[in-house]
C-alpha positions in Angstrom: -9.5 -14.0 -3.0 -12.8 -15.1 -1.0 -10.4 -15.3 2.2 -9.1 -12.2 1.1 -12.2 -10.0 1.5 -13.5 -11.9 4.7 -10.7 -11.0 6.5 -10.2 -7.8 5.5 -14.4 -7.3 6.7 -13.4 -9.2 9.6 -10.5 -6.1 10.7 -12.2 -3.7 9.5 -15.2 -4.2 11.8 -13.0 -4.8 14.9 -11.5 -1.3 14.0 -14.0 0.1 13.9 -16.2 -1.0 16.5 -12.6 -1.1 18.7 -12.9 2.8 18.0 -9.2 3.2 16.2 -7.4 5.7 13.8 -8.5 5.3 9.6 -8.8 6.8 7.0 -7.8 7.6 3.1 -4.6 6.1 2.1 -3.4 7.4 -1.2 0.3 7.1 -3.1 2.7 6.6 -6.1 4.0 3.4 -6.9 7.9 2.8 -8.3 8.0 -0.5 -9.2 10.0 -2.9 -11.4 10.5 -7.1 -11.6 13.9 -8.9 -10.9 15.1 -12.2 -10.4 18.0 -10.9 -8.2 18.0 -10.7 -4.7 14.9 -9.2 -2.8 14.7 -5.5 -2.7 17.3 -4.9 -5.7 16.2 -2.9 -7.8 16.4 -4.0 -12.0 15.1 -2.1 -15.1 13.8 1.3 -15.2 10.7 2.8 -12.5 7.7 1.8 -13.8 4.9 4.7 -12.0 1.2 3.8 -10.6 -0.7 4.7 -8.9 -1.6 3.7 -5.2 -5.4 4.1 -3.2 -6.4 2.3 -0.4 -7.6 2.6 3.5 -5.4 2.7 6.7 -6.2 1.3 10.1 -4.2 2.0 12.9 -4.5 -0.4 16.3 -2.4 0.8 19.4 -0.6 -2.2 21.4 1.5 -0.1 24.1 2.7 3.5 23.8 5.1 3.2 21.0 3.8 -0.2 19.1 1.0 -0.1 17.3 -0.1 -3.1 13.7 -1.4 -1.4 10.9 -3.7 -2.9 8.7 -4.0 -1.2 5.2 -6.4 -3.0 2.3 -5.1 -1.1 -1.0 -4.8 -1.5 -4.8 -2.0 -0.7 -6.1 0.1 -0.4 -9.1 3.3 -3.0 -10.3 4.8 -3.7 -13.3 7.9 -3.0 -15.1 9.5 -0.6 -17.7 11.9 -2.2 -20.4 13.8 -0.2 -23.2 15.4 -1.3 -26.1 17.7 1.9 -27.3 18.8 0.1 -30.4 15.5 -0.2 -31.9 14.1 2.6 -29.5 11.6 0.5 -28.2 9.7 1.0 -24.8 8.4 -2.6 -23.3 5.5 -1.8 -20.2 4.1 -4.0 -18.3 1.6 -3.2 -15.8 0.1 -5.4 -12.9 -3.4 -4.4 -10.6 -3.1 -5.5 -7.1 -5.5 -6.3 -4.3 -3.1 -6.4 -1.1 -3.6 -6.4 2.5 -0.5 -5.7 4.1 -1.0 -6.3 8.2 2.7 -4.4 9.9 4.3 -3.4 13.0 4.6 0.4 13.4 7.1 1.2 16.2 7.3 5.2 16.9 11.2 6.5 17.2 9.9 10.1 18.3 6.2 9.6 20.0 6.1 13.5 19.6 3.6 15.5 16.7 5.8 15.0 13.6 8.0 12.0 15.3 8.9 9.1 12.9 8.1 5.6 12.8 9.4 2.3 11.3 7.4 -0.6 9.6 7.3 -4.1 8.1 5.8 -6.5 8.0 3.9 -9.5 5.0 1.5 -8.2 2.6 -0.7 -10.9 1.0 -1.9 -9.5 -3.0 -4.3 -11.1 -5.3 -3.9 -10.2 -8.8 -6.9 -8.5 -10.2 -5.8 -7.3 -14.1 -2.3 -7.3 -16.1 -1.5 -5.9 -19.3 1.6 -5.4 -22.1 1.9 -2.2 -24.2 5.0 -2.2 -26.5 5.7 1.3 -28.6 7.7 2.2 -30.9 9.4 5.5 -31.4 6.1 6.8 -29.1 3.4 4.6 -31.2 2.0 2.1 -29.9 3.2 -1.3 -31.9 1.8 -4.9 -29.6 -0.7 -4.7 -26.1 -2.1 -7.8 -25.0 -4.6 -7.9 -21.6 -3.6 -11.2 -19.7 -6.8 -13.4 -19.3 -6.5 -14.5 -15.8 -9.2 -16.9 -15.8 -7.2 -20.0 -16.6 -3.9 -18.3 -14.4 -1.5 -20.6 -12.4 -1.0 -18.3 -10.0 -3.1 -14.9 -8.5 -1.9 -14.9 -5.2 1.7 -13.4 -4.0 3.1 -12.4 -0.6 5.7 -9.5 -0.2 7.4 -8.2 2.8 8.1 -4.5 3.3 9.7 -2.0 5.6 8.7 1.8 5.8 10.4 4.8 7.3 7.6 7.7 7.7 6.0 11.0 9.9 3.4 11.5 11.7 1.0 14.5 12.4 -2.1 15.0 14.0 -4.5 14.3 10.7 -2.1 13.5 8.4 1.0 11.1 7.8 3.3 10.1 5.2 5.6 7.6 4.6 8.0 5.9 1.7 7.9 2.2 1.6 9.7 -0.7 -0.5 8.3 -3.7 -0.7 9.5 -6.9 -2.6 7.4 -10.7 -3.1 9.0 -13.4 -1.4 7.8 -16.1 -4.1 8.0 -15.8 -8.1 5.1 -15.3 -10.1 5.8 -19.6 -11.6 8.4 -21.7 -12.5 8.5 -20.7 -15.8 9.1 -16.7 -14.7 11.0 -16.6 -12.0 11.0 -12.6 -11.4 10.1 -11.3 -8.5 7.6 -7.8 -8.1 9.7 -4.9 -5.7 8.5 -1.0 -5.6 9.0 1.7 -3.5 6.4 4.1 -3.3 5.0 7.2 -1.2 1.9 7.2 0.6 0.5 9.3 2.4 -2.2 9.0 4.9 -4.8 11.6 6.0 -6.1 9.9 9.8 -9.8 10.8 10.5 -10.9 11.5 13.9 -11.7 9.0 16.4 -15.3 9.0 17.7 -13.2 9.1 21.2 -11.8 12.7 19.9 -15.7 13.7 18.1 -17.0 12.6 22.0 -14.7 14.5 23.2 -14.9 17.9 21.4 -18.7 17.8 21.1 -18.5 17.7 25.1 -16.1 20.6 24.8 -18.3 22.6 22.6 -21.4 21.5 25.0 -19.5 23.1 28.1 -18.6 25.8 26.5 -22.2 26.7 25.8 -23.6 25.8 29.2 -20.6 28.3 30.8 -22.2 31.1 27.9 -25.1 31.0 29.4 -24.6 31.0 33.1 
């Protein structure tokens, strides 16, 4: 956990000092757990929120790196029709995706591809079982003695970039199981929305243009 915080702080410092684009990121996750292959869906969709911050680091004209610390909801939803019973698992993770962005079209509103690795740290978890709409069992997981709270995932995404906003549909699947007793993987499909704040260079250009316009008006 300490390493994740230090790495996040270092990346944020580097990005901000370099005057690169950044902004708040919100999304909706649709999650499941599966013991099958990567990106293979199983069960019913467990919906949850995503909140974080996105940093875009340009490398070339069409390639960049995105670093996106966020809190994400994962989990699963299974149903027993014979018993009219629903079982819901909610898992909250602090995640740090580091992705390579490839612009397919450099014009405004063009599409881009994202792909890379995600380091996750398990923050909290809960199991809720409902019978006919009523809660019959509820357990909050005690993580103080958990043997494994970290999780690595890989992600692939497709999105579109405007001047101030971007959206992305992303799929991510954990590559390591929870433990030897629970060999399932976390699978998440999500819609991400990012609002890009003006960079320092953009704000400076706007101030210079305004000052130039005011100077011309007084002549």
